[in-house]
DRENZA-238990 format. One record per residue (C-alpha): residue number from 1; y, x, z. Coordinates in pm, whole numbers, plus 50000, padded with zeros to 5 digits. Layout:
<rs>
(NUM,(Y,X,Z))
...
</rs>
This chain:
<rs>
(1,(44198,01583,91762))
(2,(44194,01850,91980))
(3,(43848,01953,91967))
(4,(43830,01936,91605))
(5,(44150,02228,91635))
(6,(43951,02444,91865))
(7,(43657,02451,91664))
(8,(43877,02519,91340))
(9,(44063,02770,91560))
(10,(43687,02961,91683))
(11,(43784,02827,92039))
(12,(43475,02798,92299))
(13,(43408,02420,92336))
(14,(43352,02312,92753))
(15,(43039,02104,92793))
(16,(43273,01764,92811))
(17,(43454,01847,92468))
(18,(43081,01934,92330))
(19,(42966,01626,92419))
(20,(43256,01456,92253))
(21,(43151,01629,91935))
(22,(42863,01346,91906))
(23,(43127,01091,91856))
(24,(43228,01273,91561))
(25,(43119,01122,91214))
(26,(42866,01263,91044))
(27,(43047,01421,90773))
(28,(43331,01538,90970))
(29,(43062,01727,91142))
(30,(42879,01886,90895))
(31,(43192,01961,90760))
(32,(43296,02185,91040))
(33,(42926,02334,91113))
(34,(42899,02407,90731))
(35,(43189,02640,90762))
(36,(43079,02835,91041))
(37,(42765,02858,90839))
(38,(42926,02930,90491))
(39,(43165,03185,90706))
(40,(42828,03382,90851))
(41,(42575,03382,90554))
(42,(42763,03191,90280))
(43,(42462,02990,90093))
(44,(42160,03179,90223))
(45,(41882,03030,90382))
(46,(41639,03255,90539))
(47,(41245,03218,90564))
(48,(40936,03440,90589))
(49,(40593,03491,90498))
(50,(40431,03373,90836))
(51,(40080,03227,90935))
(52,(40066,03026,91287))
(53,(39755,03048,91498))
(54,(39693,02821,91780))
(55,(39364,03057,91950))
(56,(39323,02706,92194))
(57,(39403,02394,92302))
(58,(39216,02388,92605))
(59,(39493,02341,92843))
(60,(39534,02313,93235))
(61,(39912,02194,93217))
(62,(39977,01797,93106))
(63,(40285,01774,92920))
(64,(40329,01380,92825))
(65,(40490,01482,92521))
(66,(40191,01718,92395))
(67,(39919,01560,92146))
(68,(39780,01939,92100))
(69,(39565,01982,92403))
(70,(39253,01878,92495))
(71,(39265,01528,92614))
(72,(39166,01149,92604))
(73,(39405,01184,92331))
(74,(39290,01468,92089))
(75,(38886,01520,92251))
(76,(38798,01845,92058))
(77,(38837,02132,92251))
(78,(38828,02481,92120))
(79,(38895,02802,92214))
(80,(38851,03101,91944))
(81,(38691,03453,91948))
(82,(38893,03771,91929))
(83,(38694,03814,91630))
(84,(38782,03498,91450))
(85,(39184,03525,91588))
(86,(39155,03894,91391))
(87,(38996,03747,91115))
(88,(39290,03463,91046))
(89,(39530,03700,91069))
(90,(39393,04025,90838))
(91,(39312,03716,90576))
(92,(39707,03605,90639))
(93,(39791,03974,90557))
(94,(39590,04009,90241))
(95,(39791,03698,90118))
(96,(40110,03811,90190))
(97,(40192,03734,90558))
(98,(40357,03990,90810))
(99,(40413,03785,91043))
(100,(40138,03597,91308))
(101,(40287,03365,91503))
(102,(40045,03293,91809))
(103,(40082,02976,92042))
(104,(39827,02896,92269))
(105,(39735,02641,92536))
(106,(39708,02743,92896))
(107,(39351,02763,92887))
(108,(39217,02885,93254))
(109,(38878,02923,93197))
(110,(38902,03242,92965))
(111,(39079,03525,93098))
(112,(39378,03739,93148))
(113,(39199,03989,92872))
(114,(39121,03744,92593))
(115,(39484,03648,92586))
(116,(39620,04016,92587))
(117,(39280,04183,92371))
(118,(39360,03916,92075))
(119,(39743,04103,92030))
(120,(39586,04451,92061))
(121,(39333,04396,91802))
(122,(39527,04269,91560))
(123,(39810,04546,91581))
(124,(39543,04776,91586))
(125,(39411,04662,91230))
(126,(39699,04526,91070))
(127,(40018,04798,91259))
(128,(40295,04695,91042))
(129,(40214,04303,91091))
(130,(40493,04128,91320))
(131,(40358,03964,91634))
(132,(40520,03712,91759))
(133,(40349,03529,92066))
(134,(40349,03417,92399))
(135,(40609,03101,92518))
(136,(40791,03165,92839))
(137,(40509,02888,92921))
(138,(40234,03074,92881))
(139,(40382,03386,93015))
(140,(40447,03159,93353))
(141,(40103,02984,93291))
(142,(39923,03373,93371))
(143,(40138,03489,93547))
(144,(40073,03191,93812))
(145,(39645,03233,93723))
(146,(39627,03562,93747))
(147,(39892,03669,94073))
(148,(40150,03883,93852))
(149,(40478,03900,93811))
(150,(40709,03791,93522))
(151,(40760,04149,93483))
(152,(40404,04263,93468))
(153,(40285,04015,93210))
(154,(40596,04085,92936))
(155,(40435,04510,93026))
(156,(40117,04390,92902))
(157,(40227,04221,92611))
(158,(40473,04484,92510))
(159,(40164,04713,92580))
(160,(39918,04497,92410))
(161,(40105,04503,92057))
(162,(40341,04164,92111))
(163,(40688,04255,91928))
(164,(40909,03908,91972))
(165,(40861,03631,92202))
(166,(40865,03213,92049))
(167,(41078,03010,92195))
(168,(40849,02715,92291))
(169,(40832,02605,92591))
(170,(41173,02555,92693))
(171,(41160,02135,92601))
(172,(41459,02014,92808))
(173,(41660,02185,93111))
(174,(41714,01913,93267))
(175,(41565,01916,93619))
(176,(41456,01565,93614))
(177,(41388,01498,93282))
(178,(41145,01829,93249))
(179,(41002,01691,93577))
(180,(40858,01383,93417))
(181,(40801,01559,93048))
(182,(40578,01874,93207))
(183,(40594,01859,93576))
(184,(40384,02150,93678))
(185,(40476,02393,93389))
(186,(40759,02678,93378))
(187,(41067,02534,93551))
(188,(41395,02587,93329))
(189,(41520,02855,93570))
(190,(41161,03034,93546))
(191,(41172,02968,93115))
(192,(41553,03104,93109))
(193,(41432,03424,93346))
(194,(41131,03525,93192))
(195,(41380,03500,92811))
(196,(41633,03749,93017))
(197,(41371,04012,93127))
(198,(41204,04007,92800))
(199,(41575,04069,92642))
(200,(41636,04354,92923))
(201,(41337,04505,92784))
(202,(41543,04587,92436))
(203,(41297,04266,92261))
(204,(41412,03959,92085))
(205,(41308,03623,92123))
(206,(41415,03265,91984))
(207,(41514,02955,92184))
(208,(41365,02596,92121))
(209,(41475,02241,92234))
(210,(41284,01919,92209))
(211,(41466,01635,92149))
(212,(41458,01271,92050))
(213,(41203,01170,92313))
(214,(41373,01011,92674))
(215,(41628,01261,92670))
(216,(42044,01186,92644))
(217,(42306,01329,92482))
(218,(42427,01514,92735))
(219,(42090,01697,92837))
(220,(42070,01843,92516))
(221,(42438,02009,92498))
(222,(42303,02080,92917))
(223,(42058,02249,92714))
(224,(42251,02413,92435))
(225,(42515,02556,92722))
(226,(42272,02714,92931))
(227,(42127,02904,92614))
(228,(42469,03029,92570))
(229,(42545,03150,92907))
(230,(42209,03350,92855))
(231,(42292,03499,92528))
(232,(42647,03615,92664))
(233,(42438,03800,92916))
(234,(42191,03952,92728))
(235,(42224,03933,92316))
(236,(41834,03852,92297))
(237,(41837,03561,92099))
(238,(41788,03579,91709))
(239,(41759,03172,91659))
(240,(41787,02859,91850))
(241,(41563,02565,91690))
(242,(41604,02251,91762))
(243,(41240,02041,91752))
(244,(41209,01701,91692))
(245,(40985,01544,91914))
(246,(40683,01390,91757))
(247,(40538,01072,91859))
(248,(40177,01019,91741))
(249,(39861,01115,91994))
(250,(40054,01131,92336))
(251,(40140,01014,92689))
(252,(40482,00897,92602))
(253,(40570,00576,92492))
(254,(40903,00625,92275))
(255,(41003,00307,92088))
(256,(41375,00400,91917))
(257,(41267,00717,91736))
(258,(41580,00948,91614))
(259,(41772,00843,91282))
(260,(41852,01102,91079))
(261,(42145,01092,91127))
(262,(42146,01147,91509))
(263,(41898,01462,91401))
(264,(42158,01615,91151))
(265,(42426,01581,91398))
(266,(42252,01782,91658))
(267,(42167,02052,91429))
(268,(42574,02028,91371))
(269,(42683,02022,91734))
(270,(42433,02328,91805))
(271,(42575,02523,91518))
(272,(42930,02450,91669))
(273,(42825,02505,92030))
(274,(42597,02791,91999))
(275,(42909,03049,91857))
(276,(42729,03327,92000))
(277,(42326,03302,91894))
(278,(42307,03393,91517))
(279,(42085,03189,91326))
(280,(42012,02796,91374))
(281,(41649,02721,91229))
(282,(41568,02373,91083))
(283,(41162,02386,91149))
(284,(41026,02192,90872))
(285,(40757,02128,91077))
(286,(40893,01900,91252))
(287,(41194,01728,91070))
(288,(41010,01716,90760))
(289,(41091,01939,90481))
(290,(41313,01704,90289))
(291,(41516,01651,90619))
(292,(41553,02034,90667))
(293,(41664,02083,90315))
(294,(41966,01865,90411))
(295,(42002,02007,90732))
(296,(42095,02315,90519))
(297,(42426,02149,90501))
(298,(42472,02089,90873))
(299,(42488,02414,90985))
(300,(42122,02536,90965))
(301,(42049,02864,90758))
(302,(41706,02906,90806))
(303,(41408,02679,90746))
(304,(41126,02917,90926))
(305,(40882,03000,90669))
(306,(40520,02923,90459))
(307,(40329,02855,90773))
(308,(40005,02877,90609))
(309,(39854,02672,90920))
(310,(39973,02481,91182))
(311,(39775,02255,91474))
(312,(40057,02188,91708))
(313,(40310,01969,91561))
(314,(40041,01819,91301))
(315,(39833,01698,91583))
(316,(40154,01471,91687))
(317,(40197,01346,91319))
(318,(40377,01600,91166))
(319,(40333,01701,90760))
(320,(40260,02057,90825))
(321,(39899,02086,90884))
(322,(39854,02323,90583))
(323,(40174,02521,90522))
(324,(40391,02522,90204))
(325,(40322,02754,89914))
(326,(40577,03041,89840))
(327,(40701,02915,89529))
(328,(40731,02554,89636))
(329,(40941,02672,89914))
(330,(41151,02895,89688))
(331,(41210,02607,89417))
(332,(41296,02367,89714))
(333,(41577,02578,89883))
(334,(41674,02684,89521))
(335,(41672,02290,89422))
(336,(41910,02205,89719))
(337,(42237,02459,89612))
(338,(42085,02742,89808))
(339,(41979,03098,89811))
(340,(41639,03185,89912))
(341,(41623,03503,90142))
(342,(41302,03647,90228))
(343,(41338,03781,90586))
(344,(41133,03992,90806))
(345,(41095,03863,91162))
(346,(41392,04021,91326))
(347,(41562,03866,91036))
(348,(41644,04195,90763))
(349,(41668,04118,90427))
(350,(41351,04193,90217))
(351,(41427,03956,89913))
(352,(41714,03788,89749))
(353,(41556,03524,89513))
(354,(41900,03475,89308))
</rs>
């Protein structure tokens, strides 16, 4: 098949060719993706010691797939104080975390200073901790709410200590699907423009794709190609993270849930198509740890981290609420035949567990 030859010859696939990859059998895709992964990273599997902090679930937007924001599906609204957020960060730092991953709902009641002040306080108290914070959707929300340009919001983030951006809020870029899932939230163009501007400030970010809901295969490929195009322009994405849709406690009625094979195919295809994004992350909080470990054979070279506590995916049914112990994480990677490598937030290697 010509596509096989193109992949083996490291030739870039068109959108149409990339879609045809789904017609290949799982093991052929796995072989192709694993070959790329091994050439880049050998048997190394990256992770970090991190803490997810979700400071509020009060949201001005209504996304049909979300089980986290306060609604009739989750009638427990909260917003942490700066002191509470800082205390969590300090405790996690004592426990070895060197990254805090801070993502919130779009709370229109707390003010701009509540968002930015939290970052500032953490950075003042813990100057060497890496703050990964503010999805493109949050940047867009603050821009709309407070009459600021994207540039102004991004500059405020940097001034207050944000080091890199997570990949959330991308969902799926197809405009019709996006309009149904999360009407009123940041547009596809807006999300890409925010990350473009962030990259042009010399900063790094990740990119996600939420799949397994109402989208089709062609929408996933379109999403990947748009990211590939932006990466050609800026080179600012560290990792691509395919997020598996979680089906509990939300307003989408998805009857046909993804098979493990379809999830693994999507990981493999993302490794093949995204030839210019270094890392493919199997975020175990959405895939389950078992499937994430298998994804290492299908192109994924990163399993995220210990997390410590996670609220967004677990509220929709994921088994990630209390994170994972470091030694257990290391042992699982080793037992799956890979070499655990502790990294920092920008993929500098800190420790190899041979």
